[in-house]
N, C-alpha and C positions, 0 to 999 in steps of 0.2 A: 288322125284328127289334127286340125290346126286350131290353136287358140287365137282368139281375137282379144287384143289388149284394149282396155278402156283408158280414158284420160287420166284417172287417178293413179293407175298403175304406171303409166308412162312418166307422169310427174314424179312419182316415188323413185323410179329407176334413175331418172336424170338427177334428182337430188342426191341419191347415193353416189352417183358417178362423180359429181363435183365435190362431195364431202369426202371422197376417198382418193382414188388415183389422180384426179384432176385438181384436188384442193390447192396444191402449191405448184401446179404446172407453170411452165415458163414458155415464153415465145422468144425466138431468136430469128434474125434475118440472115439469109445466105446470099452470097454475091457471085457464085460461079454459075455458069450456064449449064445447068443440069436439070433433067426431068426426073423427079423422084419416082421410085418404084418401091413396093414393099420390101425388096431385098437391098435397097441402097443403104449402106452403113453410114452412121453419123460422120465418120472420118472422111467421107466423100464430099462433104459440104464445106465450103469456105465461108466462115461466119463473117458478117459485115465488120468493118473496122473504121468507119468514118468518125471524125472527131465528134465526141459526145455520145457515141453508141453504147448502149447497155442492153443486156438481156432483160426482158420485162416479165414480172410476175403477174399472172392473170387474176383479176378480182371478179368473182362470180356473183351475179345477181340471183335473186330467188327464182325458182322455176315459175314459168308463166305460160300462158297460151298466146301464141303469135297471131298476127293478123289473119293468117290463113287457117287458123283453128287448130294447129298442131302444137303440142307441148314442146317447150324448149327452155334452155338455160343460156342466158347471154353472159359472155365474159368480156371484160374491158381491160385495156392496158393504156398507159399514157402514150402519147404519140412519140414516134421516132422523128427527130429533126437534127440534121447536122448543126453543130455550133459554129462552123466556119467552112471554108472551101479548101482546106489544106489537104484532106484525104478523101477525094470523091469516090463514091462507090456506085455501081449499077447493081441494084438488088433484084434478084430473080424470084425469091419466095420466102416462106416461113417454115420454121422448125418448131414443133410442139414437143417439149421435153419435160421429163420429170425433174424434181428438185435435184436429184442426184446426177442429172445429165443424161439419162437414158432417152433415146429417141422414141417418142410415141407415134408421131405422124410428121410428114413433110408435105408441102404443097407449093406449087409454082403459081405465081400470079398469072392471071389470064393475059394481061397486057405487059408481061415482063420484057425487058427489065425496067424497073422504076428508078429514076435518077435520084441519088442522094448526094448531091454535089455542093449544095450551099444551104444556108439557113432559110432559103425560100422553098426548099423541098421538105415534104413530110409524108409519113405513112401512119395511118391511124386505123388499124383493123378492128372489126367487131367479130367476136367469136360466138357462134351459135352451136350448142350441143343439142342434137335432136335424135329422137327415136326414128329408125327407118325399118322397113321389113327385114333388112339383113343385120340390124343391130344399131348401136349408137354411132352417129355420124357427127363429126366436127366440121362445121362450115364457116369459112372466113369470108367476110365481105369488107 
């Protein structure tokens, strides 16, 4: 037998996810040309180091229904923007980490690398946590 989940259940699962493991999750940028796999350890990534770089804590909004009718929780962070051109980086992707620094997920930008070479460059991701047939998915746009 296969269960079919209703919207209320999906919203409750998403609310639990962001109230639990994802509550204090952080986003980091990596600058080495690597394609993440589930087996890639955190030590394989070179974290960005452009002037003004900080790891960002995600702020979660309340669960809601997206324009396509699917439940989701949106997470926001403040933008990354170099404060000068002293230490330019080419950024390839994002790392989703626990507060303690454990790697949850990693992803490569579709149009990598993104330049972070001056105060004119910026990255402002939107994080969407959604239920999928195979479980919870974190989508970044």
